[in-house]
C-alpha positions in Angstrom: 2.9 12.2 -15.0 0.6 9.8 -17.0 3.0 6.8 -16.6 2.7 7.5 -12.5 -0.7 7.4 -12.7 -1.1 4.1 -14.7 1.2 2.5 -12.4 0.9 -0.4 -9.5 2.0 2.1 -6.9 -0.4 5.0 -7.6 -3.5 1.8 -7.8 -2.2 0.5 -4.4 -2.4 3.8 -3.0 -5.6 5.3 -4.3 -8.0 3.6 -1.9 -6.1 4.8 1.1 -6.2 8.2 -0.6 -9.7 8.6 -1.2 -10.4 7.6 2.4 -8.4 10.4 3.9 -10.1 12.5 1.6 -13.7 11.0 2.9 -12.4 10.9 6.7 -11.6 14.6 6.5 -14.7 15.4 4.8 -16.7 14.1 7.6 -14.4 15.6 10.6 -15.1 19.1 8.4 -19.0 18.2 8.6 -18.4 17.6 12.5 -16.4 21.0 12.9 -19.0 23.0 11.2 -21.6 21.3 13.0 -20.3 21.8 16.5 -20.1 25.9 15.7 -23.4 25.6 14.3 -24.7 24.5 17.5 -22.9 26.4 19.6 -24.2 29.6 18.2 -28.0 28.4 18.0 -27.3 27.2 22.1 -26.4 30.6 23.0 -28.4 32.5 19.9 -24.8 34.4 19.4 -24.7 34.0 15.4 -22.2 35.9 13.8 -23.5 39.0 11.3 -21.7 37.0 8.2 -22.6 33.5 9.5 -24.7 31.1 6.5 -24.6 27.5 7.7 -24.9 26.6 4.5 -22.1 28.6 3.0 -20.1 27.8 5.5 -20.0 24.0 5.2 -20.0 24.8 1.1 -16.9 26.6 1.7 -15.4 24.2 4.5 -15.9 20.8 2.4 -14.5 22.7 -0.8 -11.3 23.9 1.0 -10.8 20.6 2.9 -11.7 18.4 0.3 -8.6 19.6 -2.0 -6.2 19.7 0.8 -7.5 16.2 2.0 -6.6 15.1 -1.2 -3.4 16.8 -1.4 -2.4 15.6 2.2 -3.4 12.1 1.3 -1.1 11.5 -1.9 1.8 13.6 0.2 1.3 10.9 3.5 0.6 7.7 0.7 2.9 8.7 -2.0 5.9 10.6 -0.5 6.1 10.0 3.2 6.3 6.3 2.8 9.2 6.6 0.3 10.9 9.2 2.2 10.8 8.0 6.0 12.4 4.7 4.7 15.5 6.7 2.9 15.2 9.5 5.1 16.2 10.5 9.0 12.4 11.3 10.6 13.7 14.5 11.4 14.5 15.9 7.7 11.0 14.4 6.8 8.8 15.7 9.5 10.5 19.2 8.7 9.7 19.1 5.2 5.9 17.7 6.1 5.6 21.0 8.4 6.3 22.8 4.9 4.0 21.1 2.8 1.6 21.1 5.4 1.4 25.3 5.4 1.5 25.5 1.9 -1.5 22.9 2.0 -3.5 24.6 4.8 -2.9 28.2 3.0 -4.3 27.1 -0.6 -7.5 25.7 1.2 -7.8 28.3 3.2 -8.0 30.7 -0.2 -10.2 28.4 -1.9 -12.6 28.4 1.5 -12.6 32.2 2.1 -13.2 32.7 -1.2 -16.2 30.2 -2.1 -17.4 31.9 1.4 -17.1 35.9 0.2 -18.4 35.0 -3.2 -21.6 33.3 -1.9 -22.1 35.7 0.7 -21.7 38.8 -1.4 -23.1 37.3 -5.1 -19.7 38.0 -6.5 -18.2 35.7 -9.0 -14.3 35.9 -10.2 -11.6 36.8 -8.5 -11.6 40.7 -7.4 -10.4 43.1 -4.8 -13.4 42.2 -2.4 -12.4 38.6 -2.1 -9.1 38.8 -1.6 -9.7 41.6 1.0 -12.2 38.6 2.9 -9.2 35.8 2.5 -7.0 38.4 4.4 -9.5 39.5 6.7 -10.3 35.6 7.4 -6.4 34.7 8.1 -6.2 37.8 10.4 -9.1 36.6 12.6 -8.6 34.3 15.8 -10.4 31.2 13.9 -8.0 30.8 11.6 -5.5 30.2 14.4 -7.9 27.4 15.6 -8.3 25.9 12.2 -4.3 26.1 12.0 -3.7 24.2 14.8 -7.0 21.6 14.4 -6.2 20.7 11.2 -2.4 20.3 12.2 -3.3 18.0 14.5 -5.8 15.7 12.5 -2.6 15.6 10.0 -0.5 14.5 12.4 -3.0 11.6 13.8 -3.4 10.6 10.2 0.4 10.2 9.2 0.7 8.4 13.1 -2.3 6.0 11.9 -0.8 5.3 8.4 2.4 4.5 9.8 0.9 2.2 12.5 -1.0 0.3 9.7 2.1 0.1 7.5 4.3 -1.0 10.8 1.6 -3.7 11.1 0.6 -4.4 7.8 -2.5 -3.3 5.6 -5.6 -4.2 7.6 -3.5 -5.8 10.6 -3.8 -2.5 12.3 -7.6 -2.5 12.1 -8.1 -6.1 13.1 -6.2 -5.8 16.5 -8.9 -2.3 17.2 -11.6 -4.9 16.2 -10.2 -7.7 18.6 -10.7 -9.9 15.3 -8.0 -12.5 16.4 -8.2 -12.1 20.3 -9.0 -15.5 20.0 -7.1 -17.5 17.7 -9.5 -19.2 15.1 -9.3 -21.4 11.7 -9.1 -19.6 8.5 -8.6 -21.0 4.7 -5.7 -19.1 3.2 -3.7 -18.5 0.6 0.1 -18.2 1.0 2.8 -17.0 -1.5 6.6 -17.7 -0.5 8.6 -15.8 -2.6 12.6 -15.7 -2.0 15.1 -13.7 -3.9 17.4 -16.2 -5.8 21.5 -15.7 -5.7 21.2 -14.0 -2.3 24.9 -15.1 -1.0 26.7 -14.5 -4.1 25.1 -11.1 -4.7 25.9 -9.9 -1.1 29.2 -11.2 -1.7 29.5 -9.2 -5.3 28.4 -6.1 -3.9 29.1 -6.1 -0.2 26.8 -6.2 2.6 26.1 -2.8 3.1 24.8 -2.3 -0.5 23.1 -5.5 -0.3 21.3 -4.5 2.5 19.7 -1.7 0.3 19.3 -3.9 -2.5 17.2 -6.2 -0.4 15.1 -2.6 0.8 14.6 -1.5 -2.8 13.3 -5.0 -3.8 10.8 -5.0 -1.1 9.8 -1.2 -1.9 9.2 -2.3 -5.2 7.3 -5.5 -4.9 4.7 -3.8 -2.2 2.7 -2.1 -4.3 1.9 -5.1 -6.6 0.5 -6.9 -3.4 -1.4 -4.5 -2.1 -3.4 -3.9 -5.9 -4.0 -7.4 -5.4 -5.5 -7.5 -1.7 -2.3 -9.4 -0.7 -1.4 -9.1 3.1 2.5 -8.6 4.0 2.9 -11.4 6.7 6.2 -11.4 7.4 10.0 -10.6 5.8 12.2 -13.2 6.5 15.6 -12.5 5.2 15.6 -12.2 1.7 11.9 -13.8 1.7 8.6 -12.1 1.5 5.5 -14.0 2.8 2.4 -12.8 1.4 -1.2 -14.1 2.8 -4.9 -13.8 1.4 -8.1 -14.9 2.7 -9.8 -17.3 0.1 -12.2 -15.7 -1.4 -9.8 -12.4 -1.8 -6.5 -14.4 -3.0 -9.1 -16.4 -5.8 -11.2 -13.6 -6.9 -9.9 -12.4 -10.4 -6.5 -14.9 -9.5 -5.1 -12.3 -7.9 -3.0 -14.7 -6.0 -1.1 -15.6 -9.2 -1.8 -12.1 -10.6 0.7 -10.3 -7.9 3.5 -12.9 -8.8 3.6 -11.8 -12.2 2.7 -8.0 -11.5 5.8 -8.3 -9.0 7.7 -9.6 -11.9 6.8 -7.0 -14.5 7.7 -3.9 -11.7 10.6 -5.3 -11.3 11.5 -5.7 -14.8 10.4 -2.4 -15.6 13.3 -1.3 -12.8 15.9 -3.3 -14.9 18.2 -0.6 -15.4 17.8 1.3 -12.1 18.9 -2.1 -10.7 21.5 -2.8 -12.9 22.8 0.9 -12.8 23.1 0.9 -8.8 23.7 -2.6 -7.9 25.4 -4.4 -11.0 22.5 -7.0 -10.6 18.6 -7.0 -10.6 16.7 -9.1 -8.8 15.4 -12.6 -9.8 13.2 -14.2 -7.8 11.3 -17.8 -7.1 7.5 -18.3 -5.2 5.8 -21.2 -4.5 1.8 -20.9 -3.9 -0.4 -23.3 -2.0 -3.8 -22.8 -0.3 -5.0 -24.5 3.3 -6.4 -24.0 6.8 -4.6 -21.9 9.1 -4.9 -21.2 12.7 -4.2 -17.2 13.1 -4.3 -15.0 16.6 -2.9 -12.5 18.4 0.5 -13.3 19.9 3.2 -12.1 22.0 3.0 -9.4 25.2 5.8 -6.7 24.1 6.0 -7.1 20.2 2.6 -8.1 19.6 1.5 -9.3 16.3 -0.9 -11.5 14.3 0.6 -15.1 13.8 0.0 -17.8 11.6 0.5 -21.6 12.1 -0.3 -25.0 10.4 1.0 -27.2 8.1 -0.1 -25.0 5.3 2.9 -22.2 5.6 5.4 -25.8 5.5 4.0 -27.0 2.6 4.4 -23.5 1.0 7.8 -23.0 1.7 9.1 -26.2 0.8 7.0 -25.7 -2.7 9.3 -22.9 -3.1 12.3 -24.3 -2.4 11.6 -27.1 -5.5 11.6 -24.2 -7.7 15.7 -24.5 -8.7 14.9 -28.3 -8.8 12.5 -27.8 -11.8 13.7 -24.9 -13.4 11.0 -22.9 -12.8 10.2 -19.4 -10.8 6.8 -20.2 -9.9 5.1 -23.8 -8.2 1.6 -23.6 -7.6 0.1 -27.1 -5.2 -2.7 -29.1 -7.2 -5.0 -27.9 -4.2 -4.6 -24.3 -5.3 -5.1 -25.1 -8.9 -8.3 -26.7 -8.5 -9.5 -24.0 -6.4 -8.8 -21.5 -9.3 -10.5 -21.1 -12.7 -7.7 -20.9 -15.3 -9.2 -21.9 -18.6 -10.5 -18.4 -19.6 -7.8 -16.2 -17.7 -5.0 -15.9 -19.7 -2.8 -18.2 -18.0 -1.0 -21.6 -19.1 -0.4 -24.4 -16.4 1.9 -27.1 -16.7 2.0 -30.0 -14.7 5.1 -30.9 -12.9 4.2 -34.2 -11.5 3.9 -35.4 -8.0 6.6 -34.7 -5.4 7.9 -35.7 -2.1 8.4 -32.8 0.4 10.3 -33.1 3.3 8.2 -33.6 6.5 5.5 -34.8 4.7 4.4 -38.7 3.9 1.6 -37.6 1.6 2.7 -36.9 -2.1 2.2 -33.7 -3.7 1.3 -32.6 -7.3 2.8 -29.3 -8.4 2.0 -27.3 -11.5 4.0 -23.9 -13.1 2.0 -21.4 -14.5 2.9 -18.8 -17.2 0.8 -16.3 -18.4 0.3 -16.6 -22.2 1.4 -13.2 -23.5 5.0 -13.9 -21.8 5.8 -17.1 -23.2 6.9 -15.3 -26.3 10.4 -14.9 -27.2 10.4 -10.9 -26.7 8.8 -11.2 -23.9 9.5 -9.2 -20.7 9.9 -12.3 -18.7 12.6 -13.6 -21.1 14.1 -10.6 -21.6 14.5 -10.3 -17.4 16.2 -14.0 -17.5 18.7 -12.3 -20.1 19.4 -9.9 -18.0 20.0 -11.6 -15.3 22.5 -14.4 -16.7 24.4 -11.1 -18.1 25.0 -9.6 -15.1 26.3 -12.6 -13.4 
């Protein structure tokens, strides 16, 4: 449990869980306020009604339920929607919803009964109050109301995942309805030896291999505020707005945290596939055009020389025997002097399609240069596997 809390997956998903909790609490406030205004309009307040006690009980129950539901949606549904059919997952969600809902109802009803009758501790009166609420008509209304809220929350999260973090909301706001220029950092991250791996383990198992790889790299990308632009075969293209990628060297951190995440799962890959992923990446910064494109499968697309250049930078990794190449333009924008990174200048190279020479660097973290580092161990495991 402690290792999960410290993991990239937990860190990446926590803001979403907290946002769901906050949003549901706002809905709870709206629901209580709506009921209160209805009672006020007709002057028909129930005998045991106190708006502040009701609000306190509602917020307590909904707060607990929202946090548990958020964890369910973010940490369980995402993984299982990939690994199981939708019907089976929805059936499980329905069961979990009932458990969470009844747990929240017990909390809310117990607090309401305690506050109304100045009771403390669990006793027969409180349990009777909980049972009385469950048998009331408003229980049925609450059950279906929060079922709809849960369903809409899950659908919204799935749509957001479909388009990529932040892209769905950009569509709703119309941020890129009119194309615009933005200064962006791009990372092209590509699996090594894909053809060899596919031949060794077979196409069907190789598809699962790629899917596992993409799933395992995603938490590190999200934790570093990266936006997954595209999956192209065995390659993932990540983008950052300039300020997001430069802050705390997130664009560089992303690569090394992905490296650590894959290293930590070395035994899983070796046991399931007989090989583990090894990858290379190119990083570059430049101006890109960004806007909505398409009619049926509408998406937000990038265009510009920065994408072509980043792709070709990544392609030179094999030639120089490194896993990461960074353009001089990005190195100049970063401040690595106090950040624990070690950079080595590769030199000026000519990239296909570009007349101008490009200066490239390779970057390492100071704590992985040592012989016993996870990076060196990963390389050895990779060499052994082949």
